[in-house]
N, C-alpha and C positions, 0 to 999 in steps of 0.2 A: 056752159061748162068748159067747152074747149077754149073759149075766149079767156076764161079765168086762168086756165092752165098756161096759155101762151103768155099772159100777163105775168104770172108767177115765175115762169121760166126766164123772161127777160130780166126780172128783178134779181133772180139767182145769179145769172151771168154777170150782171153789173156788180153785184156784191162780191162775186169771186174775183173779178178784175180789180176792184178796189182793194180787196184783201191782199192780192199779189203785189200791188204797188206799195202798200204799206209795209209788207214783209221785206220787199226788196230794199226799200228805203232804210228800214231798221238794220238789215244785214250790211248795207253799204256803210251806215253810220258806225256799226261795230268794227268793220274792217279799218275804217279811217282812224277810229279811236285807238285800235291796237297798234296800227302803224305809227301813230303819233307817239304812243307810249314807248315803243321799241326805239324809235328815233331819239327820244329824250334820254333813254337809258344809255344808248350808244354814245350820245354826245357827252353825257356825264362821265362815262368810262374813259373816253379819249381825253377829255379835259383833265381828269384826274391823273392820267398817264403823263400828260404834258407838264402838269404843274408839280407832280411829285418828283423830288430830286433823285437822280440815279445814284444808287449806292452799290458800287461793284464789290463783290465778295471774293476774296482770295482763299481758296480751299486747298489744304495740303492733305493728300491721300495718306491714310494711315498704313502702317505695316499690316501684313496679313493677320486678320483677327482683331485689329485695332481700329478704333473709330477715326474718321477724318476730323480735322480741326481747322477753324477759321483763323486766318492770319490778318494782321493789320493791312489796311489799304496801301500803306507805303512799302510793303514787302516787294522785293525784286528777286528775280531768279538768279541763282549763282551758278557759275560753271563749276563742275567738279574739279578737284585739284588735278593738275597735269602730272603725268608720270615724268620723273626725271629723264628717262630715256626718250620720251616724246619731245621734251624741250631741247635736249642735246641734238636730237635728229634734225629738228627744224633749224636750230642755230648753225649746225654743220652744213645743212643743205643750202642755206643762204650763201655761205662762203663758196660752196661747190658750184652753185648756179652762177655766182658772180664771175668766176673764172671762165665759164662757158660763154657768157656775154662778152667778156673781154676778148676772147678768141675770135668770135664772130665779127667784132668791130674792126679787125684787121683786114677783112675781105675786100672792102672798097678799094683799098690801095695796093693789095697784094695779089689779086687774081682777077682774071677776066672770065672765068668759067661760070656761065650763067646758071647751070644746074646747081653748082656748089653755092653760089650766091643765094639762090632761092632757098636752099636747105638752111643755110646760115641765117637768113632773115627769119625763117620759121622758128629755129632754135632760139634766136635772140628774143623774139616777141613772146614766145611761150614761157621761157625761163624768166624774163623780166616780170611778166604778170605773176608768175609763181613766187618770185621774191617778195612782191607786194603782199600776196596772200599770207606768206609765212610770217612776215613782219606784223601783219594785223593779228594773226593767230597768237603770236607771242605777246603782243601788247594787251590783248583782251584778257590774258591770264597773268598779267603783271610780271612778265619775264623779259629780260634784256634780249636784244637782237643778237648779240654775240656772247659767247661763253668765255670766261676768263681762261687764259691759256693754261694755267696750272691745274685747272679742273678737267682738261681735255686729254690728259696723258693716258687715261684708261681706254680711250677709243682706238679702233683699229685704223691706224694711220698707214697709208701706203708708202709715203715718201716724207722726207724732211729736207728743208732747204739748208743752205749753208749757214744761216743764222739761227737754225734750230726751231724755226716756226713750223709747227706741225701742219700737215696738209691732210685733207680728207681723202678717203680711198678714191683712186683714179685720177686725182688732180695732177696736172703737169708740174714738173719741177721747174724752178727758175731757169735751169739750163735748157729745158725743152721749150719753155715760153720764149726765151731769147732766140733760139734757133728758128722758131716759127716767125718771129718778128723780122728776122733777117732774110727769110726765104721769099722768093717771088715765083709767080707762074706755076708750072707743074710741080716744082719742088714744094711750094707752099701748099698746093692742093693735097699732095701726098702726106705732108706732115700734119696738115689740119685734119684730114680724115682719120689717120692713124691715132692722132692725139685725141680727137673727139670720141672715137670708139673706146679708147682707154678711159676717157672721162665718163662716158655713159655707163661703161661697165662698173666703174666705182660707185655710181649712183644706185645701180642694181644691188651691189654689195651692201650699201647703206640701208636700203629698204629691207633686205633679207635680215640683216643684223637687228633692225628694229623689231620685226615680227618674231624673231627668235628670242627676244628678251621677254621674260615673264612679266605680265602686267602692262606691257607697252603696246601701242597701236590700237587701243580700245576707243580712243576719242573718235567720234564719227567723222568729223571734218578731216582730221589727220589721216584716218584710215582711207577715206576716199582719195585724198591727195596722194598718199604714198602708193596706192594701187594704180592711180593714173600715171605717176612717174614711172613705175615699173613697166606698164604696158606701152606707154608712149616712147620711152627710151629704147625698149627692145625693138620696136618697129623702126626707129631711126638708125639703130645699129645695123639692121639688115640692109637698109638703104645705103648706108655709108660703105658697108662691106662690098655691096654690088658695085658702087662707084669706084672703089679702090681697086677692084679686080680688073677694071678696064686699063689696058696697058698699050700705049700711054693714055692718060685721061684726055678726053676730047676737049680741045680749047675752043669753047663756044663763045662767040663774040656777038 
């Protein structure tokens, strides 16, 4: 009896092991088949994405309560129309900056003051870059770089030259520019600093007039530029006032 039971027990164990092997093989086959299926689906999806042509869609948001609408693929964003005051400000500031650059160009042959030369180089570099920016801004909006003289009579001009060419606020008159060209050394330093303080003050007036005009200064690029001009030139005025108060100016070589 016991021999029979031992025999049956061995057969049971062997059958159990064989069953486990078969089940493991079946499970492994199912896993491999599932992985193969997923891989095939992923490959088909990637292939479809690669072969399907890209069709960009340009969507224009609707007004509140209105649906959006699709635009042709050839649609291009358009800049909003520029305010006339914005255009006039940029055109006038180009002329204004150009005189500042002209003033700083005299330094190499008219003064040995190193502090003044360093300040002049900074003014020349920054205002030359700003002139380029203003020209790009106007060109992008289809506007000319300079405004016809007969259209500028409404602007607040601080001076007029002998031939009636209007000047922007703070700009030096032809007589002041001639005196600056003739001066040398400490006299040039004094005239340059007083003249550039006057010049920068005119730029602050132009910025104020811009923002005081209804509907002007709303363009993001122009707003950032005008506020930078205001803060930068206020800081330079303080520097020049400090330098002018030194009596006499130190002649640094």
